[in-house]
N, C-alpha and C positions, 0 to 999 in steps of 0.2 A: 206193773213190772215186778218180777220177783226180787226179793231182798238182795240176792247175790248180784243181780244185774244193776240195781241201784248202787250197790257198793262199788262195782267195777266202774260205772260211769263217774261217780263222784270222785273216786280216788285217782282216776286218770287225770281229772282236773287238778287234783292236789299235786301230783308229780309234775305236771306241766307248769303249774304256777311257780314251783321252786326255781325252775331254770329260766323262766321268761320274765321274772319280775324286774330284773335290771340287766338287760343284754347290752351293756355299755361296751361296745367294741371300739373300733378305730374312729368312729364318729366322735366319741368323747376324747380319745387320746391320740387324735391324728397328729398332734405335734410331737409325740414321743414315739412314733413308730420305729420299730427296730430295723436294723439293716437286714440283708437277706439272711434267713435262718440257716443254721448248719443242717446237715442231712439228718433225716429221721433216724432215731435209734429205737426200733421196735423192741418190745420186751423180749421177744424170742431171740433177738440178737444181742442181748445184754451181755456184759462181761461176766466172768465167773462169779464175781461178788464185789459189792461195794464195801470197802473196809472203813469203819467209822474212825473219826479222828480220835487220837489217844486221849485227848482231854475232854471228850464229850461224856458227860455224866449219864449213866443209865438210870432212869427213874425207878425202875423196879427190877431190871434184869429179866431173864426168861421166866415164864410162869407156867404152871401146870394146874391140874385140878385134883381135888381130894373130896370125894362125895359131892356135896352141894356147894363147895367153896372153891374159889380160885386161890392158889397159894404160891408163895415165892419158892425159890430153890431150897431154902431152909425149912420150908413147910409152914411158914407163917401165913395166916389168912390175909388176903389182899383184895380190896375193893377197887375196881377200876372206875375212875371218875372222868368220863370222857365228854367231849363236845365235838360235833361235826362242823367242819369248815368246808363247804362245798364249792364247786366250780370246775374241778378237774374232770367231772363227768359231763360237762356242758360243752357247747361249741367253742367256748373260750379256752378250754383245756388248761386252765390255770385257776387257782383259788380266787374267788371273787373278792373284790374290795382292794386288790392290789393296784387299782387305778387311783386309790386314795391314800393307802397306808403302806408301810413296808411290811414284808413278811415277818421280819424279826419283831417289829412292834406288835403285830397281831398275836404272835405266839407268846410274847412276854405278857401281854394282857390276859390271855387265856390262862397262863400259869398263875398270874397274880390273883385271879378270881378263885383259885382253889382247884381247878381241874388238873388231872394228872396225865391225861391221854388225849391225843388228837385223832379223831376218826376222819379219814381222808377218802371221800367218794371219788371214784374214777370210772372212766369208760375204757373198754378195749380199743375203741377207735382212737381215743387220745393217746394211749400208750404208743401207737404206731404213727402218730401225726408228726409233722415236721415243724410246726410252729404253734405258738400260743397267741392270744390277743388280749387286749384290755389290761395290760400291765404298764404302769407308769415307771419307766426305767430311770427317771430322775430320782425316785425314792427306792427303786429296786434294781440298781445297776448290775448286780450279779446275776439277774435273770435275763439280761439282754442276750438275744441270739441263741437261746436255749430251746431245745425240744421239750415237749411236755414230760417225757421220761426224765430228762435232765432236771427239769423243774421239780419233779417229784423227789429226785435225789437230794436236791437242796432243801426242800421242805422237811425231809426226814433228818438231814444234818442239822438244820436250824432248830427243829423240835428237840433233838438231843441236847443241843447247846442250851436250850431253855429248860431242860429237865423234864421234858414231856416224852411219854411213850407214844407210839403210833399204831393204829389199827387201819389196815388197808381194806377199803370197802368197794368191791366190784359192784358199782351202783347200777350200771346198765351196759349192754354190749356196745351200742352206738351212742352218740352224744345227743340224739334227738329226743328220745323218749324211753320210758321204762318198759321193759319186756316182761311178759307174764312168766316165761320160763327162762332157764339159764342159758338158752341158746335161741338163735333166730335163723332165718334162711340165709342171712349174710354172715353171721358169727356162729360157727358150729360149736358143739360141745368140745371137739378136739381143740379148737382155738381157745376156748375158755380154759381148758386144762393146761394147754401149752403156755398161755400167758401167766397163769398162776405159778407154774413151775419156774418160769423165767424170773418172776418177781421174787419167789422164794430163794432162788439161786443168787439173785442180785444182792439181797440183803441178809443172806444167811449168817454173816459174821457180825451183824449189827443187832444187838439186843434192844435197840430202840423200837424196832418193829416187833411187837409182841404177839400180833394176831392178824388173821385174815377173815373177813366177812365174805363168804363164798359167793353169794348173790343176794342182791337187795330185793326184798318184798316179792317173793313168788306169789302169784295170784291167778285168778281165772281157773284154767284147767289144771294148774299145778296141784298135785295130790301128795298125800303122805302115806307111803307104803302100799300103794294100790296095785303095784305090780306091772303097770303099763310103762314100758321103758321110755316112752316119749314124754310122759308127764310126771313120773314118780320122782319128786324132789328128794325124798328121803334116800332113795337109791343113788341119785345123782350126787347128792352131798357126800355120800360115802365114797364114791369114786373120786370126786374132787378133793375131799379131805385127805384121802390116802395118797393122792398124787403130790400134794403139797408137803405132807409129812415125810414122804420118801426123799425129799430134798432137804428139809429142815424139820427134824422131829421135835423141835422145841417150840414151835409156833402153836398158839391157841387157834383152834378152828371154830369160828363162829358160824352157827347154822340158824338161819331164820325159819319161821314157820310158814304156813300157807293160809290163804284166805278161807278156803272151803275145807273144813276139817272132816276126818273120817266119821265122826259122830253125827254128821249132818248139819252142824252149826256153821255159821259164817262169822268172820271177825275182820280185823284189819288186814291189809296186805302184809304178809310176813308175820302176822300176829298169832296164828293158830298152831299150837304145839301140843294139843291134847293127844295126838297120835303117838307121841314119844313114849307114853306109858306102855303101849303094846309093842312098838317098833322103834326103839332108840337107834341112833346112829352109832355103830360100833366100828371104830377104826383100828388099823393094824398097830398103831402106836396108842397105847392106852393113856388116859388122863390128860387129854388135850381138847376134848369137845366142850364147847360152851354154847348153850342155846340162846338165841338173841331175838326175842319178839319185839315188835313195835306197838306202841299204844298212843292213842290221841284222844282229845276231848270232843264234846258235842259240836263245837264250832267247826271242826273238820268234817265230821259226818255224824248225823243224829242216830247213832246205834240205839237199838231198842232198850238197852239197859239204862240209857240216860233219861228215859221217860218213865221208868219204874217208880212206883209209889214210895219205895224205900231208898231211892237214890239220895245221897251217895253211899249209904251204908251197904248197898248191894255190891259195890265194886270189888271188895275183897273176894267174894265168892266167884265173880267173873274172872278175876285175875288168877285165882287158885285153879280154876277149871281149865283155863286156856294155856297157862304156862307156869304159874307160881308153884304148883305142886312138884315140879321137876327138882328144884333145889330143896324144897321142904322134905321130900322123900329121900334126898341124898342121891338122886339119879345122876345129876350133873349140875354145875353152876348155871345161872341165868345172868345174862347181861342185856338189859332193856336197851336195844340199839338205837331207838329214836323215841322221843317224847318231847312235847313242847306246846306252847299256847301263847297267844297275845294277852291272855288274862283280861279280856274285856267284858266277860260275862260272869255272873254268879256261878253258873253251872261249870264253866271252865275252872274257876277258882276252887270250887269244891273238888273237882276231879284232880287238880294239881295237888291240893293239900292231901287228899286221900292217897294219891300215888307216892308222893314224897314220904308219907308215913309208912306206907307198905314197903317201899324199897329200903327205907332206913331200918325198920324193924327186922327185916329179913337179911340185912347186910348185902343187898343185891347191887351188882355193878350196873353201870348205866352209861349212855352217851346221849347228851342233851341235843336236841335239834332246835336251833343251830346257833353257831357264832354269827352267821350272816344275818344282817337285818333284811335282806331281800328275799326271804322265804315268805311267800304270799299268805300261807295259812297261819304261821306261827310268829313271823317276825324273828328277830334274833336277840342275842344276849347283849348286843350293843345297838345303839341307835343308828339312824341312816348315815351319820358321819363316820361310821365304822370305828368310833373311838369312845363315845359316851356310854358308860354302862347303863343297862336297863335295870334300874334299882329295884322295881317291884318284882321282876323275874328273878333277880339274884337273891332277893329276900325269900322268895318262895322256895328256891332249891337250896338255900344256905344250909339247912340241916344235913343234906346229903354231902355237901362240900366240906363241912366242918366235922362230920361224924356225930353230930348231936341228934339223937334219935327222938323224933316227935311221937305222940301217941299213935298207935297202929291204926286207929279208926277215928281220925279227927272229925270234929263237927263244926265246920266253919259257918259263920253267920253271914247274912247279906252285907252287913256293915264291914266285913273283912275284905270284901272285894275291892281291888284297886279302882280308882276313879280314872277312866280314860280321859285323855285330853279332848278338847272340843273337836279337833281335826280328826280324831279317831272315832268319833261317835256319828254314825250315819243318821241323817234326818230323812225319814221316809216320805215319799210322795205316794199318795193314794190314787189308785185307778180302779176300774171295774174288775173285781175278782182278785186283785193283787195289790201289793205295795212294792215300791222300789226305793233303794237307798244307794247313794254314790259315796264311795270312800276312797280317798287318795292313799295309795300304798307307799309310793316313793316318787321323788322327782329330782331332776338335775337340769343342767343348762340346755340339754337337747331333747328333753321329753319327760314323760311321766308314766307311771303305771297306776291305773284306777281299777277298783273292784265295784261291781254292781251286785247288790244283794236283792233278790226278788223273792217275796214271800206270798204264797197263795192265801187269800182270805176265803173266797168260795172256789178258787181255782181258775186257771186260764189255759187255753190251748196254745197260746203264743203271746209274745210281748215284745215291745221295743221301747227304748228310752233315748231321749235326745237331751243334750246339755250344751249351753253356749260355751264357746272356746275361741277367744279372739286371736290366738296365736297358733292354733293347730294347723299342721300342713299335711299330715299323713298318718296312716296306721302301720305300725311295725309288726305287731302280733295281736291276736285276740284268741281267747279260749272260752268256749261255752256260748259264744255269740259271734255274729258277723258285724263288722263295723265299717262305716264310711265317714268321710270328712267333707263338709262344705268348708273350703279353705278359709281359715281365719274367721270363721263364723260359728260352726257347731260340729258336734260329733253325734252320730246316730248309731246305736247298736241294737241288733235284733237277736233274741234268744235263739240258739241253734243246738242241734244234737241233743245231748242229755239235759241241757239247760233250757230247752224250748218250752215244753209244757210244764206247768207248775200246778200240782194238786193242792187242794185245800189243806192248810197246815204245813205244807212243805216249803222249804227254802232252798234256793239254789244260788251259788256264787259264781259269777263269771268275771272275766278280766280282760283288760286291753292295755297295750302299750302304744302311746300316742307320741308322734313327733311334734314337738312344740317348744317354744322358747321359755315357756313357764306353764305351770299347772294352774287351772282355774281354782279359785278359792270358794268352797262350798257352793257349787253351781246349783241352780234350780232345775230339777229334772222335769221333762215332759214324758209321761208314761202313757203308752197306748197298749191295749190288750185286746185279745179276741178269744 
């Protein structure tokens, strides 16, 4: 399979894992179900504006750009230090974790960690939905009977009270999966623009909302400046950005890159901005464009630069070519809109150290992925209880949060890598042509999410794994494999789609959400291959 195809397959898995890791809906919170929700308030029907409370502090006020920097109204350089709290783009239509903690407590903790900005992913589907799910109203009474749009209003108001800015991220059109382009057969470009204009109108008097991320992770056929109206993301971002600024000319317009770049190279979804050099996005209101690539480590996908002989020293050149040159040349500022890792491998630790050094040295804005612990690829900045800080992760990004600039090209050693806990370290089972490891991602009283990592030794055309589970009663979701349950006996999963065949030296990660009263502890796998 061509590199682009492998990329597309793998990252489709990555996006699915984000939203499937803990789909704790009314099964978990049945005792706190809300009364009948109020009628939907679609974004298009929003009031003229939401006026912020007079006492709400603005973390920075409106921002604009000057060359390669983001600056305040007075012209002082300003580095955005953000973190994503996802959930409003999923079928829950609410920030995840509110089944455990209060919104105010989560925002206060984000602020205490040193972040200045909350990146809020949402879907157009949720904007028009009539109800949310998986909110514990005992600890979030002000969210009861609220539509998702009204919940978003409260998120922004509470963020302001905590001294945080907000960036709104149109993460996906519907709540089921990430789209390649900014529109789908169900959600048109006209709907995309109308919803953005409605949100810009709704919050136009509130400097808490400093920017909008027009569309998350364009990929596949999305191109940069290719001239095809159906796929040209550079042209669409121009239309979308102008529409938003026509309502509120003070908003930063965040524009992500594409997977397949004009120079023939491929990179992360949303990560390729080499085309900006020849075809920048020029909007009718000047000094509001910020380019926002995403970047991830080898544990998310084994990009070719991770296996280079000079890794991690080669990363600076990779980032310079894909997006770093934009701010270095003074074309526009850059805000790395997503990055993160579980920091369970030496390679990932090296990548994180290098990226933190690069961002710090260049005074680059960022939004860490994620606050949520239920991101399958990266975990979160807090543990599964949604309260305990992840000390190793905070230590890794502390130079960015404190403004202490580390060396631009750090040289971490193996000993610098954090030691994962025993529960986080898969114990592989060996089969003919491959090995398989089982790793618990998260668990609760009604089920658990587990990951299966299959690595080809000589390679296999297909595989299946079985593990004992004395409390399993059903499968809720699975990705990269199909799974069945022998009730209260075992779970069997077979590699499917992109995770079916595994070549020699290749690794695939698949996942499953199981209904069970408890998760098995380090179960012994039975691996079959063909």
